[in-house]
C-alpha positions in Angstrom: -4.1 -1.0 25.1 -0.5 -0.2 24.4 1.2 -1.3 21.2 4.8 -0.6 19.7 4.9 1.3 16.2 8.0 0.4 14.4 8.6 2.4 11.2 6.7 6.3 11.2 6.6 7.0 7.9 3.6 8.1 6.3 1.3 5.3 7.4 3.0 4.4 10.6 2.8 7.8 11.4 -0.8 8.8 10.7 -1.8 5.0 12.3 0.0 6.0 15.8 -1.6 9.8 15.8 -5.4 7.8 14.9 -4.2 4.8 17.7 -3.6 7.7 20.1 -6.6 9.7 19.4 -8.7 6.4 19.9 -7.1 6.0 23.2 -4.5 3.8 22.9 -1.1 3.8 24.0 1.9 3.9 21.5 5.5 2.7 22.0 6.8 4.7 18.5 10.3 3.8 16.9 11.9 5.0 14.0 15.4 5.8 12.5 14.4 9.2 11.7 14.8 11.5 15.0 12.5 13.6 13.2 9.8 10.8 12.6 10.1 10.2 16.4 9.6 13.6 17.5 6.3 14.2 15.7 5.2 10.9 17.4 6.2 12.4 20.3 4.4 15.4 20.1 1.2 13.4 19.3 1.2 11.9 22.5 3.0 8.6 21.8 6.1 7.6 24.4 9.0 6.9 22.5 12.1 4.3 22.9 15.6 4.5 21.6 15.9 1.3 20.1 14.0 -2.2 19.7 15.2 -3.2 23.2 13.6 -0.2 24.6 10.2 -0.6 23.1 10.0 -4.3 24.0 10.8 -2.8 27.5 8.2 -0.7 27.5 5.2 -3.3 27.0 3.3 -5.5 28.9 2.2 -9.1 27.9 1.0 -10.5 25.8 3.4 -7.8 23.7 2.2 -6.3 20.2 4.6 -4.8 18.1 3.1 -3.4 14.8 5.9 -3.1 12.0 5.8 -1.0 9.2 8.8 -1.0 7.4 9.4 -1.4 3.8 8.8 -4.8 2.2 11.7 -7.1 1.8 15.1 -7.1 3.9 14.0 -4.5 6.6 10.9 -6.9 7.3 13.6 -9.8 8.4 16.0 -7.5 9.7 13.5 -6.1 12.0 12.0 -9.5 13.2 15.4 -11.1 13.8 16.3 -7.9 15.8 13.0 -8.6 17.5 12.7 -12.4 18.6 15.3 -12.7 20.9 13.4 -9.5 23.2 10.1 -11.4 23.1 8.6 -14.0 24.6 5.7 -16.7 24.1 2.4 -15.9 23.2 3.7 -12.3 22.1 2.3 -10.8 19.0 4.2 -9.5 15.7 2.0 -7.5 13.1 3.6 -6.6 9.7 1.3 -3.7 8.4 3.5 -3.2 5.1 3.1 -4.7 1.8 5.2 -7.5 2.4 4.8 -10.4 -0.5 2.5 -13.4 0.7 5.2 -15.7 0.2 7.7 -14.2 2.5 4.9 -13.5 5.5 4.5 -17.8 5.0 7.7 -18.5 5.8 8.1 -15.8 8.9 4.8 -17.3 9.8 6.5 -20.5 10.1 10.0 -19.8 11.7 8.2 -17.6 14.3 5.4 -20.1 15.2 8.4 -22.4 16.0 9.4 -19.8 18.6 6.0 -19.3 20.3 5.5 -16.2 18.6 2.3 -15.1 16.5 2.7 -13.6 13.4 -0.2 -11.2 12.0 0.1 -9.5 8.1 -2.3 -6.4 8.0 -3.1 -5.7 4.7 -3.3 -1.6 4.9 -5.2 0.7 2.6 -6.3 4.0 3.0 -3.1 5.8 1.9 -2.9 9.2 4.0 -6.5 10.0 4.3 -6.8 6.7 6.8 -6.0 9.1 9.6 -9.5 10.8 9.3 -11.3 8.3 7.2 -10.1 4.9 8.8 -8.3 2.3 7.0 -9.2 -0.9 5.2 -7.4 -3.8 6.9 -7.3 -7.2 5.5 -6.0 -9.2 8.2 -4.1 -12.6 8.5 -3.3 -14.7 11.3 -4.5 -17.0 14.1 -7.9 -16.8 16.1 -5.9 -16.4 19.5 -3.7 -13.4 17.5 -6.4 -11.6 16.5 -8.6 -11.5 19.6 -5.8 -10.0 21.4 -5.2 -7.6 18.6 -8.8 -6.5 17.8 -9.3 -3.0 19.7 -6.0 -2.0 17.6 -7.9 -2.8 14.3 -10.9 -1.7 15.2 -9.5 1.7 16.3 -7.6 2.1 13.0 -10.3 0.8 10.5 -13.5 2.6 9.4 -16.9 1.3 10.4 -16.9 -2.4 8.4 -13.2 -1.8 7.2 -11.6 -4.6 9.0 -12.2 -8.3 8.3 -10.2 -11.2 9.6 -9.8 -13.3 6.2 -7.5 -16.4 7.1 -4.6 -17.4 8.5 -1.2 -15.9 8.8 -0.4 -15.0 4.8 -4.1 -14.6 3.6 -4.4 -10.9 4.8 -0.9 -10.1 2.5 -2.6 -12.2 -0.4 -6.0 -10.5 -0.2 -4.2 -7.1 -0.3 -2.2 -8.0 -2.9 -5.1 -8.6 -5.0 -6.2 -5.7 -4.0 -3.5 -3.4 -5.3 -3.4 -5.6 -8.6 -7.3 -4.1 -9.0 -5.8 -1.0 -8.0 -3.5 -1.1 -11.0 -6.4 -1.9 -13.7 -8.7 0.9 -12.5 -6.1 3.7 -12.1 -5.3 2.6 -15.8 -8.7 2.8 -17.0 -9.2 6.2 -15.8 -5.7 7.2 -17.0 -6.8 6.2 -20.4 -10.1 7.9 -20.4 -9.2 11.2 -19.3 -6.1 11.0 -21.7 -8.6 11.2 -24.4 -10.9 13.7 -23.2 -7.4 15.8 -22.8 -6.6 15.1 -26.7 -9.7 15.7 -28.3 -9.4 18.0 -31.4 -13.3 18.9 -31.4 -13.9 19.8 -28.0 -12.3 21.7 -25.2 -13.3 19.5 -22.5 -13.0 21.0 -18.7 -11.7 17.8 -17.2 -12.8 19.1 -13.4 -16.4 19.3 -14.5 -16.7 16.0 -15.8 -14.9 14.2 -13.1 -17.3 15.8 -10.8 -20.3 14.8 -13.2 -19.1 11.6 -12.9 -19.2 11.3 -9.4 -22.9 11.6 -9.2 -24.8 9.1 -10.4 -22.6 7.4 -13.0 -21.4 3.7 -12.9 -17.8 4.9 -13.2 -18.0 7.2 -10.0 -15.6 6.1 -7.1 -13.3 7.4 -4.4 -10.4 7.4 -7.5 -12.7 9.5 -9.5 -13.3 11.9 -6.6 -9.5 12.1 -6.2 -9.1 12.9 -10.1 -11.5 15.5 -9.5 -9.4 17.2 -6.9 -6.3 16.3 -9.0 -7.8 18.5 -12.4 -9.7 21.4 -10.0 -6.0 22.1 -9.1 -4.5 21.8 -12.4 -6.8 20.3 -15.3 -3.2 19.8 -17.8 -1.1 18.8 -14.7 1.8 20.4 -16.1 4.0 20.0 -13.1 3.7 16.5 -13.0 6.2 14.1 -14.7 4.3 10.5 -16.1 6.6 8.6 -13.9 4.6 5.5 -12.5 6.4 3.5 -9.7 5.5 -0.1 -8.6 6.0 -1.0 -5.2 5.8 -5.0 -5.8 1.9 -5.8 -5.3 1.0 -5.9 -9.0 4.1 -7.9 -10.2 3.5 -10.6 -7.7 -0.6 -10.5 -8.7 0.5 -11.1 -12.6 2.7 -13.8 -11.0 -0.1 -15.5 -9.2 -2.6 -15.5 -12.3 -0.1 -16.9 -14.1 0.9 -19.8 -11.9 -3.2 -20.4 -11.5 -3.6 -20.4 -14.9 -6.1 -17.0 -14.3 -6.6 -14.9 -17.5 -5.8 -11.6 -16.0 -5.2 -9.0 -19.0 -6.2 -5.7 -17.7 -4.1 -5.9 -14.4 -0.8 -7.7 -16.5 -1.3 -4.5 -19.3 -1.5 -1.9 -16.8 1.5 -3.4 -14.8 3.3 -2.9 -18.3 2.3 0.4 -18.6 3.9 1.6 -15.4 7.1 0.1 -16.8 6.9 2.3 -19.8 6.3 5.3 -18.2 9.7 5.2 -16.4 11.2 5.2 -19.7 12.7 8.8 -21.4 12.4 7.8 -24.9 11.4 3.9 -25.5 14.2 2.2 -27.3 11.3 -0.5 -28.4 9.2 2.4 -30.0 12.1 3.9 -31.9 12.4 -0.2 -33.4 9.0 0.0 -34.4 9.1 3.4 -35.6 12.2 2.6 -37.8 10.6 -0.9 -39.2 7.8 0.9 -40.1 9.7 3.3 -42.4 11.6 0.3 -43.8 8.5 -1.4 -44.7 6.4 0.7 -45.8 8.2 4.3 -45.8 6.2 5.8 -43.1 7.0 8.8 -41.7 9.1 9.0 -38.5 10.2 11.5 -36.2 13.9 12.5 -35.6 15.2 13.0 -31.7 
């Protein structure tokens, strides 16, 4: 089938390529001419603007949006709505907050336009291995889009998890869990790296743990790859971004009175990673020095 892909970054670009490889037609659009050029070289059809994107599609039109969460999604939808007709489908495959998805879904339903949220996991590996798609929307919309979902996902890696909003809700919690898993691996490997008694080969240990261990996982396979390149990770700075899902998961847990200490603390550690020198840590050091005469280090 023919689908439009708006947003050709690392995810959207790779998804376009995978769809083309699976025999689908893609109308590609991005503000970056270079990104559009890469898509056309892969076999996609390009459009100069969103009007051209819609004109190149047949009813029911399916438009997949892969742009940053927030205002860019709203702006793209606002531009698309006058160009679309009843029964057409917009898919948001980015990491939008589910509350925004519910709002957008209600607004589009009033115009007869279907809104599908596809929580997408798999990163840059999804191109070759397939993505995990957590999809929310009406039965009708899902049936229209299902050939796209099955093409993008690995076997068993696509599920219709509920109505519009459910896909992004599930993806939000998925990423919250990811925060906790990453933090646990980080702490464990830091302990191994800091050992004063042993000079440990982290790549060897990660490889070992990937065979029969209860902590084996894809994330640990990636740790093995990273340590094989540089066990000390000397070229990396310990600055960790967050795209919102961890914060939203912690807020949801708070609203539901569900204790989620691991995810909450992993979020806090990401915030700590962005400080060159924590003022809060300085306060603690100063107070310990004041009440106990504990040693401090001067900057």
